C-alpha positions in Angstrom: 0.0 -0.1 0.0 2.9 2.4 0.7 4.2 2.3 -2.9 1.1 2.5 -5.0 1.7 6.2 -5.7 5.0 5.0 -7.5 2.8 3.2 -10.2 3.4 5.0 -13.5 2.4 2.4 -16.1 -1.1 2.0 -17.5 -3.4 0.4 -14.9 -6.8 -1.5 -15.1 -8.2 -2.2 -11.6 -11.2 -4.4 -11.7 -13.4 -5.0 -8.6 -16.7 -6.9 -7.9 -19.6 -5.4 -5.9 -19.8 -8.5 -3.9 -16.2 -9.0 -3.3 -15.5 -9.6 0.5 -11.9 -10.4 0.1 -11.1 -7.2 -1.7 -13.9 -4.8 -0.8 -14.7 -2.4 -3.6 -14.1 0.6 -1.4 -10.5 -0.6 -0.4 -9.8 -1.3 -4.1 -11.1 2.2 -5.0 -8.8 3.7 -2.5 -5.8 2.0 -3.9 -6.9 3.1 -7.4 -7.1 6.8 -6.2 -3.6 6.6 -4.7 -1.8 5.4 -8.0 -0.5 8.2 -9.8 -0.4 6.7 -13.3 -1.8 9.1 -15.9 -3.6 6.2 -17.6 -5.6 4.4 -15.1 -9.2 2.9 -15.3 -11.5 1.6 -12.3 -13.9 -1.1 -13.5 -16.5 -2.1 -10.9 -18.9 -4.9 -12.0 -22.2 -5.7 -10.4 -25.9 -5.4 -10.9 -26.2 -1.6 -10.1 -23.6 -1.1 -13.0 -25.6 -3.0 -15.6 -24.2 -6.6 -15.2 -26.3 -9.7 -14.5 -24.5 -10.6 -11.4 -23.0 -9.1 -8.2 -19.4 -10.4 -8.7 -17.4 -11.8 -5.9 -13.5 -12.1 -5.9 -13.4 -15.5 -7.8 -16.6 -14.6 -9.6 -14.7 -11.9 -11.5 -12.8 -14.8 -13.2 -15.0 -17.8 -12.9 -18.5 -16.5 -12.5 -21.3 -17.6 -14.7 -21.3 -14.4 -16.8 -17.6 -13.3 -16.3 -16.9 -14.4 -20.0 -19.5 -12.2 -21.4 -19.5 -9.2 -19.0 -16.2 -8.9 -17.6 -13.6 -10.3 -20.0 -14.9 -8.3 -22.9 -14.3 -5.0 -21.1 -10.8 -6.1 -20.0 -9.8 -7.1 -23.4 -11.1 -3.9 -25.0 -9.0 -2.0 -22.4 -6.0 -4.0 -23.3 -6.4 -3.7 -27.1 -6.9 0.2 -26.8 -3.3 0.2 -25.4 -1.8 -2.5 -27.5 -3.2 -2.1 -31.2 -1.0 -4.8 -32.6 -2.2 -7.3 -30.1 -5.2 -9.4 -30.8 -6.4 -10.3 -27.4 -9.6 -11.9 -28.6 -7.6 -14.4 -30.8 -5.8 -15.5 -27.7 -9.0 -16.2 -25.7 
Protein backbone atom coordinates (compact mmCIF):
# COMPACT_ATOMS: atom_id res chain seq x y z
CA UNK A 1 0.00 0.00 0.00
CA UNK A 2 2.89 2.35 0.66
CA UNK A 3 4.18 2.20 -2.92
CA UNK A 4 0.97 2.46 -4.95
CA UNK A 5 1.75 6.10 -5.68
CA UNK A 6 4.89 4.96 -7.54
CA UNK A 7 2.90 3.14 -10.26
CA UNK A 8 3.33 5.00 -13.54
CA UNK A 9 2.33 2.38 -16.15
CA UNK A 10 -1.22 1.98 -17.50
CA UNK A 11 -3.41 0.27 -14.91
CA UNK A 12 -6.78 -1.43 -15.11
CA UNK A 13 -8.25 -2.13 -11.69
CA UNK A 14 -11.22 -4.50 -11.65
CA UNK A 15 -13.45 -5.02 -8.62
CA UNK A 16 -16.71 -6.80 -7.91
CA UNK A 17 -19.56 -5.33 -5.90
CA UNK A 18 -19.91 -8.55 -3.85
CA UNK A 19 -16.19 -9.05 -3.21
CA UNK A 20 -15.61 -9.71 0.49
CA UNK A 21 -11.90 -10.39 0.08
CA UNK A 22 -10.98 -7.13 -1.66
CA UNK A 23 -13.83 -4.79 -0.75
CA UNK A 24 -14.66 -2.36 -3.60
CA UNK A 25 -14.10 0.63 -1.32
CA UNK A 26 -10.60 -0.53 -0.44
CA UNK A 27 -9.83 -1.30 -4.08
CA UNK A 28 -11.07 2.15 -5.07
CA UNK A 29 -8.85 3.71 -2.41
CA UNK A 30 -5.83 1.95 -3.91
CA UNK A 31 -6.86 3.08 -7.36
CA UNK A 32 -7.09 6.71 -6.28
CA UNK A 33 -3.64 6.57 -4.69
CA UNK A 34 -1.98 5.43 -7.92
CA UNK A 35 -0.45 8.30 -9.86
CA UNK A 36 -0.51 6.69 -13.31
CA UNK A 37 -1.83 9.09 -15.95
CA UNK A 38 -3.61 6.16 -17.64
CA UNK A 39 -5.72 4.33 -15.12
CA UNK A 40 -9.21 2.87 -15.22
CA UNK A 41 -11.42 1.57 -12.43
CA UNK A 42 -13.96 -1.07 -13.48
CA UNK A 43 -16.57 -2.08 -10.91
CA UNK A 44 -18.77 -4.98 -11.95
CA UNK A 45 -22.19 -5.64 -10.41
CA UNK A 46 -25.91 -5.40 -10.96
CA UNK A 47 -26.09 -1.72 -10.09
CA UNK A 48 -23.65 -1.08 -12.97
CA UNK A 49 -25.63 -3.06 -15.54
CA UNK A 50 -24.24 -6.56 -15.15
CA UNK A 51 -26.33 -9.69 -14.53
CA UNK A 52 -24.50 -10.63 -11.32
CA UNK A 53 -22.93 -9.03 -8.29
CA UNK A 54 -19.39 -10.29 -8.71
CA UNK A 55 -17.34 -11.78 -5.89
CA UNK A 56 -13.55 -12.07 -5.86
CA UNK A 57 -13.49 -15.39 -7.72
CA UNK A 58 -16.67 -14.54 -9.59
CA UNK A 59 -14.76 -11.93 -11.58
CA UNK A 60 -12.88 -14.80 -13.22
CA UNK A 61 -15.06 -17.89 -12.73
CA UNK A 62 -18.54 -16.35 -12.59
CA UNK A 63 -21.32 -17.62 -14.82
CA UNK A 64 -21.39 -14.36 -16.81
CA UNK A 65 -17.75 -13.28 -16.41
CA UNK A 66 -16.83 -14.40 -19.93
CA UNK A 67 -19.59 -12.23 -21.45
CA UNK A 68 -19.51 -9.26 -19.09
CA UNK A 69 -16.08 -8.82 -17.55
CA UNK A 70 -13.61 -10.31 -19.98
CA UNK A 71 -14.76 -8.23 -23.01
CA UNK A 72 -14.26 -5.00 -21.06
CA UNK A 73 -10.78 -6.11 -20.00
CA UNK A 74 -9.86 -7.16 -23.54
CA UNK A 75 -11.09 -3.85 -24.97
CA UNK A 76 -8.98 -1.95 -22.45
CA UNK A 77 -5.91 -4.00 -23.39
CA UNK A 78 -6.47 -3.65 -27.11
CA UNK A 79 -6.85 0.14 -26.82
CA UNK A 80 -3.32 0.27 -25.44
CA UNK A 81 -1.74 -2.43 -27.62
CA UNK A 82 -3.19 -1.97 -31.13
CA UNK A 83 -1.06 -4.74 -32.70
CA UNK A 84 -2.07 -7.35 -30.12
CA UNK A 85 -5.22 -9.37 -30.82
CA UNK A 86 -6.44 -10.27 -27.34
CA UNK A 87 -9.61 -11.89 -28.67
CA UNK A 88 -7.59 -14.29 -30.79
CA UNK A 89 -5.84 -15.51 -27.65
CA UNK A 90 -9.03 -16.25 -25.73
